Structure formats: structure tokens, C-alpha cells
PAZAPA-4460 file (N, C-alpha, C; in steps of 0.05 Angstrom, whole numbers, plus 32768, in hexadecimal, padded with zeros to 4 digits):
% residues 200
    n_x    n_y    n_z   ca_x   ca_y   ca_z    c_x    c_y    c_z   seq   type   mol
   8AF8   81D1   7C4F   8AEA   81E9   7C5B   8AEE   81E8   7C7C     1      M     A
   8AE7   81CF   7C86   8AEA   81CE   7CA3   8B07   81D0   7CAD     2      Y     A
   8B18   81C3   7C9C   8B35   81C6   7CA4   8B40   81E3   7CA2     3      S     A
   8B36   81F2   7C8E   8B3F   820E   7C8D   8B35   821D   7CA5     4      T     A
   8B1B   8219   7CAD   8B11   8229   7CC6   8B24   821E   7CDF     5      H     A
   8B26   8206   7CE1   8B35   81FC   7CF6   8B52   8209   7CF9     6      A     A
   8B5E   820A   7CDF   8B78   8217   7CE1   8B79   8232   7CE8     7      C     A
   8B63   8242   7CDE   8B62   825E   7CE5   8B5D   8262   7D04     8      I     A
   8B4C   8252   7D0F   8B47   8252   7D2B   8B5E   824B   7D3B     9      F     A
   8B6D   8238   7D32   8B89   8230   7D41   8B9A   8246   7D42    10      T     A
   8B9E   8254   7D2A   8BB0   826A   7D28   8BA6   8281   7D3A    11      R     A
   8B8D   8285   7D3C   8B82   829A   7D4B   8B87   8295   7D6A    12      F     A
   8B85   827C   7D71   8B8A   8272   7D8D   8BA7   8278   7D94    13      I     A
   8BBA   826F   7D80   8BD6   8273   7D85   8BDD   8291   7D88    14      Q     A
   8BCF   82A2   7D76   8BD5   82BF   7D77   8BCD   82CA   7D91    15      F     A
   8BB5   82C4   7D9A   8BA9   82CD   7DB5   8BBC   82C4   7DCC    16      M     A
   8BC7   82AB   7DCA   8BD6   82A1   7DE0   8BF1   82B0   7DE1    17      T     A
   8BFC   82B6   7DC9   8C14   82C5   7DC7   8C0F   82E3   7DD3    18      M     A
   8BF9   82EE   7DCB   8BF2   8309   7DD5   8BF0   830A   7DF3    19      E     A
   8BE3   82F5   7DFE   8BE0   82F4   7E1A   8BFA   82F1   7E2A    20      L     A
   8C0B   82E1   7E1C   8C26   82DE   7E29   8C36   82F8   7E28    21      R     A
   8C34   8305   7E12   8C43   831D   7E10   8C3A   8333   7E21    22      M     A
   8C20   8333   7E26   8C12   8347   7E37   8C1C   8342   7E53    23      A     A
   8C1A   8329   7E5D   8C24   8321   7E77   8C41   8328   7E7B    24      R     A
   8C51   8322   7E66   8C6E   8329   7E68   8C72   8346   7E6B    25      G     A
   8C65   8357   7E5B   8C68   8375   7E5D   8C5F   837E   7E79    26      E     A
   8C4A   8374   7E82   8C3F   837C   7E9B   8C53   8376   7EB2    27      T     A
   8C5F   835E   7EB2   8C71   8357   7EC7   8C8A   8367   7EC5    28      S     A
   8C93   836D   7EAC   8CAC   837D   7EA8   8CA7   8398   7EB3    29      L     A
   8C90   83A4   7EAD   8C8A   83C0   7EB5   8C87   83C2   7ED4    30      R     A
   8C7C   83AE   7EE1   8C79   83AD   7EFE   8C95   83AB   7F0A    31      I     A
   8CA5   839A   7EFE   8CC1   8397   7F09   8CD2   83B3   7F05    32      S     A
   8CCC   83BF   7EEF   8CDB   83DA   7EEB   8CD2   83EE   7EFE    33      A     A
   8CB8   83ED   7F04   8CAC   8401   7F16   8CB9   83FD   7F32    34      I     A
   8CB9   83E4   7F3A   8CC5   83DF   7F53   8CE2   83E6   7F55    35      V     A
   8CF3   83E0   7F40   8D0F   83EA   7F40   8D12   8409   7F40    36      M     A
   8D01   8416   7F31   8D02   8433   7F2F   8CFB   843F   7F49    37      L     A
   8CE4   8435   7F56   8CDE   8441   7F70   8CF2   843E   7F84    38      V     A
   8CFE   8423   7F84   8D14   841E   7F97   8D2C   842F   7F93    39      L     A
   8D31   8434   7F7A   8D49   8447   7F74   8D45   8463   7F80    40      T     A
   8D2B   846D   7F7B   8D25   8488   7F83   8D25   848A   7FA4    41      A     A
   8D19   8475   7FAE   8D18   8476   7FCD   8D32   8470   7FD8    42      C     A
   8D43   8461   7FCF   8D60   845E   7FD8   8D6F   8477   7FD8    43      L     A
   8D6D   8486   7FC2   8D7B   849E   7FC1   8D6E   84B5   7FD3    44      V     A
   8D52   84B8   7FD0   8D46   84CD   7FDD   8D47   84CD   7FFB    45      A     A
   8D46   84B3   8008   8D47   84B1   8023   8D60   84AA   802E    46      F     A
   8D75   84AF   801E   8D90   84A7   8028   8D9E   84C1   8034    47      D     A
   8DA2   84C0   804D   8DAF   84D5   805D   8DC4   84CA   8072    48      T     A
   8DDA   84D8   8076   8DED   84CF   808B   8DF9   84E9   8094    49      Q     A
   8DFB   84ED   80B0   8E07   8501   80BC   8E21   84FA   80CA    50      T     A
   8E36   850A   80C4   8E51   8502   80CF   8E5D   851D   80DB    51      K     A
   8E6C   8519   80F0   8E7E   8530   80FC   8E95   8532   80EA    52      V     A
   8E9A   854A   80DE   8EB0   854D   80CE   8EC8   8559   80DD    53      I     A
   8EC5   856E   80EA   8EDA   857B   80FC   8ECF   8583   8116    54      M     A
   8ED9   8578   812B   8ED1   857F   8146   8EB3   857D   814B    55      L     A
   8EA2   8595   8149   8E85   8590   814E   8E77   8596   8134    56      S     A
   8E86   859A   811E   8E79   85A1   8103   8E6C   8588   80F8    57      I     A
   8E53   8587   80F4   8E45   856F   80E7   8E3F   8575   80CB    58      E     A
   8E40   8562   80B9   8E39   8562   809E   8E24   854D   8099    59      K     A
   8E0D   8555   808C   8DF7   8541   8087   8DF9   853D   8066    60      K     A
   8DFF   8523   805E   8DFE   851D   8044   8DE1   8513   803A    61      A     A
   8DD7   8520   8024   8DBD   8519   801A   8DC1   851A   7FFB    62      T     A
   8DAB   8510   7FED   8DAD   8510   7FD2   8DAD   852A   7FC5    63      Y     A
   8DA3   853F   7FD3   8DA4   855C   7FC9   8DBE   8566   7FC6    64      K     A
   8DD5   8559   7FD2   8DF0   8562   7FCE   8DFD   855F   7FB3    65      D     A
   8DF1   854E   7FA3   8DFB   8548   7F88   8DE3   8549   7F73    66      M     A
   8DE6   855A   7F5F   8DD2   855F   7F4B   8DCA   8543   7F3D    67      K     A
   8DDE   8533   7F38   8DD7   8519   7F2B   8DC6   8508   7F3B    68      A     A
   8DC9   8508   7F55   8DB6   84F8   7F68   8D9C   8503   7F67    69      L     A
   8D9A   851F   7F67   8D7F   852C   7F65   8D71   8525   7F4D    70      R     A
   8D80   8524   7F37   8D74   851F   7F1B   8D6C   8503   7F1B    71      M     A
   8D7B   84EE   7F29   8D75   84D4   7F2B   8D5B   84CF   7F37    72      L     A
   8D55   84DF   7F4B   8D3C   84DB   7F59   8D24   84E5   7F49    73      V     A
   8D29   84FB   7F3C   8D12   8506   7F2C   8D0E   84F5   7F13    74      Y     A
   8D23   84EB   7F05   8D1F   84DA   7EEF   8D13   84BF   7EF3    75      V     A
   8D1D   84B1   7F09   8D13   8498   7F10   8CF7   8499   7F19    76      T     A
   8CED   84B1   7F28   8CD3   84B3   7F2E   8CC1   84B8   7F19    77      S     A
   8CCC   84C8   7F04   8CBA   84CE   7EEC   8CB7   84B3   7EDC    78      A     A
   8CCE   84A4   7EDA   8CCC   848B   7EC8   8CB9   8478   7ED8    79      A     A
   8CBA   8478   7EF1   8CA7   8463   7EFF   8C8A   846C   7EFC    80      A     A
   8C85   8489   7EFC   8C69   8490   7EF6   8C63   848B   7EDA    81      G     A
   8C73   848D   7EC7   8C6D   8486   7EAB   8C67   846A   7EA6    82      Y     A
   8C76   8458   7EB5   8C70   843B   7EB1   8C57   8435   7EBF    83      N     A
   8C50   8441   7ED7   8C36   843E   7EE3   8C1E   8444   7ECE    84      V     A
   8C21   845D   7EC2   8C0D   8465   7EAF   8C0A   8451   7E97    85      L     A
   8C1F   8447   7E8D   8C21   8434   7E78   8C14   8419   7E80    86      R     A
   8C18   8412   7E99   8C0C   83F9   7EA4   8BEE   83FC   7EA6    87      L     A
   8BE6   8413   7EAF   8BC8   8418   7EB0   8BBC   8418   7E94    88      C     A
   8BCA   8425   7E82   8BC1   8424   7E66   8BBE   8409   7E5B    89      K     A
   8BD4   83F9   7E61   8BD5   83DD   7E58   8BBE   83CE   7E60    90      H     A
   8BB9   83D0   7E7C   8BA6   83BF   7E88   8B89   83C8   7E7F    91      T     A
   8B85   83E0   7E79   8B6A   83EA   7E70   8B67   83E3   7E53    92      T     A
   8B7D   83E4   7E43   8B7C   83DA   7E27   8B73   83BC   7E24    93      T     A
   8B81   83AC   7E36   8B7C   8391   7E35   8B61   8389   7E3F    94      V     A
   8B56   8398   7E54   8B3B   8392   7E5E   8B25   839D   7E4D    95      S     A
   8B2A   83B4   7E40   8B16   83BF   7E2D   8B1B   83B8   7E10    96      C     A
   8B0C   83AA   7E04   8B11   83A2   7DE7   8B02   83B5   7DD6    97      S     A
   8B0D   83CE   7DD5   8B02   83E1   7DC2   8B11   83E1   7DA8    98      E     A
   8B04   83E5   7D94   8B10   83E4   7D79   8B1B   8402   7D74    99      K     A
   8B36   8401   7D6C   8B42   841A   7D68   8B4A   841D   7D4A   100      I     A
   8B48   8435   7D3D   8B4F   8439   7D23   8B6B   8432   7D1C   101      N     A
   8B6F   8424   7D06   8B8A   841A   7D00   8B9E   8430   7CFF   102      K     A
   8B97   8447   7CF3   8BAB   845D   7CF0   8BB2   8468   7D0B   103      G     A
   8BA0   846C   7D1C   8BA6   8476   7D36   8BB4   8461   7D48   104      S     A
   8BAD   8448   7D43   8BBD   8433   7D53   8BDA   8431   7D4C   105      N     A
   8BE0   8434   7D32   8BFE   8436   7D2A   8C0B   844E   7D35   106      I     A
   8BFF   8464   7D33   8C0C   847D   7D41   8C11   847A   7D5F   107      Y     A
   8BFB   846F   7D6D   8BFD   846C   7D8A   8C13   8457   7D91   108      M     A
   8C15   8441   7D7F   8C2A   842D   7D85   8C45   843A   7D82   109      T     A
   8C49   8449   7D6D   8C62   8458   7D69   8C69   846B   7D80   110      W     A
   8C56   847C   7D8A   8C5A   848F   7D9F   8C62   8480   7DB9   111      I     A
   8C53   8469   7DBE   8C5A   845B   7DD7   8C76   844F   7DD6   112      L     A
   8C7E   8444   7DBE   8C97   8439   7DB9   8CAD   844E   7DBF   113      F     A
   8CAB   8467   7DB4   8CBD   847C   7DB6   8CBF   8487   7DD4   114      L     A
   8CA8   8488   7DE3   8CA7   848D   7DFE   8CB6   847A   7E0F   115      L     A
   8CB4   845F   7E09   8CC2   844A   7E18   8CE1   844D   7E12   116      D     A
   8CE8   8452   7DF9   8D04   8457   7DF3   8D10   846F   7E02   117      Q     A
   8D01   8486   7E02   8D0A   849D   7E10   8D0D   8497   7E2D   118      M     A
   8CFA   848A   7E39   8CFC   8482   7E57   8D15   8473   7E5D   119      A     A
   8D1B   8461   7E4B   8D33   844D   7E50   8D4C   8462   7E4F   120      V     A
   8D4E   846F   7E39   8D66   8481   7E34   8D6B   8495   7E4C   121      Y     A
   8D56   84A2   7E53   8D58   84B8   7E67   8D60   84A9   7E82   122      V     A
   8D52   8493   7E89   8D5A   8485   7EA2   8D78   847A   7EA2   123      T     A
   8D7F   846E   7E8D   8D9A   8463   7E8A   8DAD   847C   7E8C   124      F     A
   8DAB   8490   7E7D   8DBC   84A7   7E7F   8DBE   84B4   7E9A   125      G     A
   8DA9   84B6   7EA8   8DA8   84C1   7EC2   8DB8   84AF   7ED5   126      T     A
   8DB5   8496   7ED1   8DC4   8480   7EE2   8DE3   8484   7EDD   127      N     A
   8DEA   8488   7EC4   8E06   8488   7EBE   8E12   84A4   7EC8   128      C     A
   8E04   84B9   7EC8   8E0C   84D3   7ED4   8E10   84CF   7EF1   129      A     A
   8DFD   84C2   7EFE   8DFF   84BD   7F1C   8E16   84AB   7F23   130      T     A
   8E1C   8496   7F12   8E31   8484   7F16   8E4E   8494   7F14   131      L     A
   8E4F   84A6   7EFF   8E66   84B6   7EFE   8E6C   84C8   7F15   132      E     A
   8E57   84D6   7F1E   8E59   84E5   7F36   8E5F   84D6   7F4F   133      G     A
   8E53   84BE   7F52   8E5A   84AD   7F67   8E77   84A4   7F6A   134      S     A
   8E82   849F   7F50   8E9F   8497   7F4F   8EB2   84AE   7F58   135      M     A
   8EA9   84C7   7F52   8EB9   84DE   7F59   8EB7   84DF   7F78   136      L     A
   8EA0   84DA   7F83   8E9F   84DC   7FA0   8EAC   84C5   7FAE   137      A     A
   8EAF   84AE   7F9F   8EBE   8498   7FAC   8EDA   8499   7FA9   138      L     A
   8EE4   84A2   7F94   8F02   84A5   7F8E   8F0F   84C0   7F92   139      T     A
   8EFD   84D3   7F8F   8F09   84F0   7F8E   8F18   84F6   7F77   140      G     A
   8F20   850E   7F75   8F30   8516   7F5C   8F48   852A   7F65   141      S     A
   8F5F   851E   7F62   8F77   8530   7F6C   8F7B   8547   7F59   142      E     A
   8F78   8543   7F3F   8F79   855A   7F2B   8F66   8572   7F32   143      A     A
   8F4E   856B   7F38   8F39   8581   7F42   8F3A   8586   7F5E   144      L     A
   8F4C   8578   7F6D   8F4D   857D   7F8C   8F32   8576   7F99   145      Q     A
   8F24   8562   7F90   8F0C   8559   7F9E   8F12   8541   7FB0   146      W     A
   8F09   8544   7FC8   8F0E   852F   7FDB   8EFC   8518   7FD8   147      L     A
   8F04   8502   7FE3   8EF1   84EA   7FE5   8EDD   84EE   7FF8   148      K     A
   8EC4   84E8   7FF2   8EAF   84EC   8005   8EA5   84D0   8011   149      V     A
   8EA9   84BB   8003   8E9D   84A3   800B   8EAE   8495   8023   150      C     A
   8EC6   849D   8027   8ED4   8494   803E   8EC9   849F   8058   151      N     A
   8EBA   84B4   8058   8EAB   84BF   806E   8E90   84B5   8070   152      R     A
   8E81   84B8   805B   8E64   84B1   8059   8E60   8497   804B   153      F     A
   8E69   8482   8058   8E6A   8468   804C   8E4D   845B   8048   154      T     A
   8E3F   845E   805D   8E22   8453   805A   8E13   8462   8044   155      R     A
   8E16   847C   8042   8E09   848B   8030   8E11   8482   8013   156      F     A
   8E2A   847E   8010   8E35   8477   7FF6   8E2D   845A   7FEC   157      C     A
   8E2C   8449   8002   8E24   842C   7FFD   8E07   842B   7FF2   158      D     A
   8DF5   843B   7FFF   8DDA   843E   7FF6   8DD6   8448   7FDB   159      Q     A
   8DE7   845C   7FD4   8DE5   8469   7FBA   8DED   8456   7FA4   160      I     A
   8E02   8443   7FAC   8E0B   8430   7F9A   8DF6   841B   7F95   161      G     A
   8DE8   8413   7FAA   8DD1   8401   7FA5   8DBB   840C   7F94   162      A     A
   8DB5   8427   7F98   8DA4   8435   7F88   8DAA   8435   7F6A   163      A     A
   8DC3   843A   7F66   8DCE   843A   7F49   8DC9   841E   7F3C   164      V     A
   8DCF   840A   7F4B   8DCB   83EC   7F41   8DAE   83E8   7F3C   165      L     A
   8D9D   83F1   7F4D   8D80   83EE   7F49   8D78   8400   7F30   166      C     A
   8D83   8416   7F2C   8D7C   8428   7F15   8D86   8419   7EFA   167      G     A
   8D9C   840C   7EFB   8DA4   83FF   7EE3   8D93   83E5   7EDD   168      Y     A
   8D8B   83D8   7EF4   8D78   83C2   7EEF   8D5C   83CC   7EE2   169      A     A
   8D54   83E0   7EEC   8D39   83EF   7EE1   8D40   83F6   7EC3   170      A     A
   8D58   8400   7EBD   8D5D   8407   7EA0   8D5C   83ED   7E8E   171      S     A
   8D66   83D7   7E99   8D66   83BD   7E89   8D4A   83B4   7E85   172      I     A
   8D39   83B6   7E9B   8D1D   83AD   7E98   8D10   83BD   7E86   173      L     A
   8D15   83DA   7E85   8D07   83EB   7E73   8D10   83E8   7E57   174      M     A
   8D28   83E0   7E53   8D31   83DB   7E39   8D23   83C0   7E2D   175      A     A
   8D1E   83AD   7E3E   8D0F   8395   7E36   8CF1   839D   7E30   176      L     A
   8CE8   83AF   7E40   8CCC   83B9   7E38   8CCC   83C7   7E1E   177      I     A
   8CE3   83D6   7E17   8CE5   83E5   7DFE   8CE5   83D1   7DE8   178      S     A
   8CF2   83BB   7DEB   8CF3   83A5   7DD3   8CD5   839A   7DD0   179      T     A
   8CC8   8399   7DE3   8CAB   838F   7DDF   8C9B   83A4   7DD2   180      V     A
   8C9F   83BE   7DD7   8C93   83D3   7DC8   8C9C   83D4   7DAB   181      S     A
   8CB6   83D0   7DA6   8CBF   83CE   7D8A   8CB4   83B8   7D7C   182      A     A
   8CAF   83A1   7D89   8CA2   838B   7D7B   8C86   8391   7D75   183      Y     A
   8C77   83A0   7D86   8C5D   83A8   7D7F   8C5C   83BB   7D68   184      K     A
   8C6F   83CA   7D64   8C70   83DE   7D4C   8C75   83CD   7D33   185      V     A
   8C8B   83BC   7D35   8C94   83AF   7D1D   8C80   839A   7D12   186      M     A
   8C70   838E   7D24   8C5D   837B   7D1A   8C46   8385   7D0A   187      R     A
   8C43   83A0   7D0C   8C2D   83AF   7CFE   8C35   83B2   7CDF   188      M     A
   8C4D   83AD   7CD9   8C57   83B1   7CBE   8C5B   8396   7CB0   189      Y     A
   8C57   8398   7C94   8C5A   837F   7C85   8C74   8374   7C83   190      S     A
   8C79   835A   7C85   8C95   8350   7C82   8C9E   834F   7C64   191      P     A
   8C88   8350   7C50   8C90   834F   7C36   8C96   836A   7C29   192      Q     A
   8C8A   837E   7C31   8C8C   839A   7C25   8C95   83AD   7C3B   193      R     A
   8CAC   83BC   7C32   8CB9   83CF   7C44   8CA7   83E4   7C4C   194      F     A
   8CA4   83E9   7C66   8C95   83FD   7C73   8C79   83FE   7C6A   195      L     A
   8C6E   83E7   7C65   8C50   83E6   7C5D   8C40   83D8   7C72   196      S     A
   8C2C   83E3   7C7D   8C1C   83D7   7C92   8C0D   83BE   7C89   197      L     A
   8C09   83AB   7C9C   8BFC   8393   7C94   8BE0   839A   7C8D   198      K     A
   8BD5   8389   7C7A   8BB9   838C   7C73   8BA7   837A   7C86   199      I     A
   8B96   8388   7C94   8B83   8376   7CA4   8B69   8375   7C99   200      R     A
***
């Protein structure tokens, strides 16, 4: 009898230790993703360069000149805000030990998992669109008679390149967060029976 209670207690301690490690890992991943997303948005939004094109005609390059850069600022800002909200929810859930209905808990876990997935895909897609537009600005297109822009606005293009790299790093971090969310969903189901919730 004593050994059974000791075994249950040991398993409970191991489970709580694993939960604590996973919570700390998710928190650090979210904070890192927020930093990268904010850095991406700031690098793009505050990037300007003015050059003399012809005689006294000046041209100022900003992120508003290309729709992909504008979308990158909006999407990374929204993704950073979403991760801040999730971080707040995560810390309040950990600090408040309130009992939640099993049915509502599974629905909420699925919704949060799908939101994490959506945030990753939208951020990654926006970064890819920005990279494609930046490559056109870098190399130009003879077929479409588009001139190279980065040979004149070099500092502007370098900063956009750094922002795209930060955006991809943020996408990777958010993909890792999404795997944690997927684990939280899958562990609610029984390994023996297909799509059956575990009995608690």
C-alpha cells in the first residue's frame, strides 16, 4: 500500500516537473518571438534613406513604397501583439489554479493551437512575399523594365534584409511554439483509442 502511494506521488512530481519545464520553455520561446517580431517591425518601419536622383531631385525611400513591406509591418506587429496576449494568458493560467471544465478545456486548447498555426503561416507567408519583392528591388527585371533600386539605396536595402532575416527567425520560433501547442492538444487524447479523450 505504501509503495503504491509512493509510486503515485513520484509520478505526480515527475509530471509537475515536466509541466514546469514545458511552461518555462514556452514562455522563453514566446518572449524571443516577441523580441524578433518587434525588431522586424521597427527595422522596416523606421528605415528611410534620401538620395539625389537627378540634379536637385531627391527621392526618399520608405517602407510605404512597397506594399509587401507595409504588410510586413502590420503582420509582425499583429503577431507580436498576439504573442503578448498569449503570454499574459499563460502567466495568469499558471498563477491562478482554477478548475476548468474538461469540455471547454479541450475546445480552448484546439482554438489556441489553430491560432498559433495561423500566426506562423501568415508571418512566414508575409516574409516570403517581402523577400520576393526585395529580390526584385535588388536585381531588377529586364523583362518588365524594372530598374535596380538597391544600387542607389544601399543602406535602406541592407536594413530591409536584416528585417527579413529577423522575420524568418521569428517564424521559426513561432513554429516551435506551435509544436508545444500541438503537444498540448495531442496529450488530451488516449494513445490506445483513436480520437478518444483520456479518462481523468
